[in-house]
C-alpha positions in Angstrom: 133.5 27.4 127.9 129.9 26.0 128.5 129.3 27.5 125.0 132.0 25.5 123.2 130.8 22.2 125.0 127.1 23.0 123.9 128.2 23.8 120.3 130.3 20.5 120.2 127.2 18.4 121.7 124.9 20.0 119.2 127.3 19.2 116.6 127.7 15.6 117.6 123.8 15.3 117.9 123.2 16.6 114.6 125.9 14.1 113.0 124.5 11.3 114.9 120.9 12.0 113.6 122.3 12.3 110.2 123.8 9.1 110.4 120.7 7.4 111.7 118.7 8.8 109.1 121.2 7.7 106.3 121.3 4.1 107.7 117.5 4.0 107.7 117.0 5.3 104.3 119.4 2.6 102.8 118.3 -0.4 105.1 116.4 -2.9 103.1 113.2 -4.5 104.4 113.4 -8.1 105.3 111.6 -10.7 103.6 108.7 -12.5 105.7 110.6 -15.9 106.6 107.1 -17.8 106.8 105.7 -16.6 103.4 105.9 -19.3 100.9 108.2 -18.6 97.7 106.3 -16.7 95.0 106.4 -19.7 92.5 104.5 -21.8 95.0 102.0 -19.2 95.6 101.2 -19.0 91.8 101.3 -22.7 91.4 99.0 -23.3 94.3 96.7 -20.6 93.1 96.1 -22.2 89.7 95.8 -25.9 90.8 93.2 -24.9 93.6 91.0 -23.4 91.1 91.3 -26.5 88.6 90.9 -28.8 91.7 87.9 -27.4 93.0 84.9 -29.7 92.3 82.2 -27.8 90.4 79.1 -30.0 91.4 80.0 -31.2 95.1 77.1 -32.2 97.1 76.4 -29.9 100.1 77.6 -31.1 103.4 75.4 -30.8 106.4 77.8 -29.8 109.3 75.5 -29.0 112.2 72.0 -29.1 113.5 71.0 -26.8 116.4 67.3 -27.4 117.7 66.0 -25.4 120.6 64.6 -27.6 123.4 61.3 -25.6 123.9 58.3 -26.5 121.5 58.4 -24.2 118.7 61.9 -23.3 119.2 64.5 -22.3 116.7 65.8 -24.9 114.3 69.2 -24.2 112.6 71.3 -25.9 110.1 74.7 -25.2 109.1 75.4 -26.5 105.4 78.9 -25.8 104.1 79.4 -23.0 106.7 76.3 -21.1 106.0 73.7 -20.9 109.1 70.2 -21.5 107.7 66.8 -21.6 109.2 63.5 -23.4 108.1 62.2 -21.8 104.9 65.7 -20.1 103.8 67.2 -20.7 100.5 70.7 -22.5 100.0 72.0 -22.1 96.8 68.5 -22.0 95.1 67.2 -24.9 97.0 64.6 -24.2 100.0 65.3 -25.8 103.6 62.0 -27.6 103.9 62.8 -29.9 107.0 65.3 -29.7 109.8 65.6 -32.9 112.0 68.2 -34.0 114.7 70.4 -35.8 112.0 69.2 -34.5 108.7 67.8 -31.7 106.7 65.8 -31.7 103.6 66.5 -29.3 100.6 63.9 -28.8 97.9 64.7 -27.4 94.5 61.6 -27.3 92.2 60.5 -31.1 92.2 64.0 -32.3 93.4 64.1 -33.4 97.0 67.8 -33.7 98.8 68.2 -35.1 102.1 71.4 -34.2 103.9 72.5 -36.4 106.8 74.9 -35.3 109.5 78.3 -37.0 109.2 78.7 -39.5 112.2 81.5 -38.3 114.4 84.6 -40.6 114.0 85.3 -43.2 116.9 88.6 -41.5 117.7 87.0 -38.2 118.4 84.3 -39.4 120.3 86.9 -41.7 122.5 88.9 -38.5 123.0 85.6 -36.7 124.6 84.8 -39.4 126.9 88.4 -39.6 127.9 88.4 -35.8 128.7 85.1 -36.1 130.7 86.6 -38.9 132.9 90.0 -37.1 133.8 
């Protein structure tokens, strides 16, 4: 009797495994619901390349100056961290001040000024400190 039960249990399990395997093999993968449609992706790739400015002026994003005399001076221009004397797209960083950076390319001198923070962002910081 025990042997008959074991045989039926094995037969049932093997059938169940075969059913699960067959279901998994025929199942389709679900599309990512957060992915934009393919036609939108193709259109955005072509328009972003065409809309990108070719000769856009570099943007000074941040300046970091160490407090110690002779300390490190670092500027962040278009996401690239640069130190005094380093090159940014062929222009040498010749001066780093608290609010501006000077780039020199040959005889051409360009001064990048740090963007002033907007009034809304400064107010938000002041509010957060007071709370």
